[in-house]
N, C-alpha and C positions, 0 to 999 in steps of 0.2 A: 083616699078618703072620698067617699061619695058626696055629691053636692048636698043631698038631704042631711047628711051628718054634719056638714059644715054649717048649714042653716040652723039645725037644732042646737048645736053648740054655741053659735053666735046668739041665738035667742035666749038660751039659758044664761049666757054671760050678761046680756043686756038686762034681763030680768033681775039678775043678782045686783047689777049696778044700780038699778032703779030702787030696789028694796034697800040697799045700803044707803043711798041718798035720802030716801024717805025716812029711814030710821034715824039718820043724823039730824034731819030737819025737825023731827018730832021727838027727839031725845028718847027713842025707843031702841035700847041696846040689843034686845032680842032680834028685832027686825034687821038691824044693822048687821049683826053677826050672821043671821040667816042669809042675807045678801052676799056677804063675803064668802060664806060656805058654798053658795051656788056658783060664784065666780071661780072658786078654786076647783070645784067639781068639773066645770066646763073646761078649765085649763088642763086638767089631768086627762080628760077625754081627748082633747085636741093633741096633746103630746103623744098619747098612745096611738092615735091615728097617724100622726107624723112618722112614728117609728114603723108602723105597718107599711106606710107608703115608701119609706126608705128601703125596705127589703123586697119590694116588688120588682 
């Protein structure tokens, strides 16, 4: 996994956490769900990159 991919995935995860927290704070279920989805997407990308790294 390249450093730039790690940074992008971490940024996406942090953005998702922020959206989720803001959604909870404002009782905005759509924003909260969007944040959770972004976090899941970042985790899937990270897992895929880890698999690729394991086979190198």
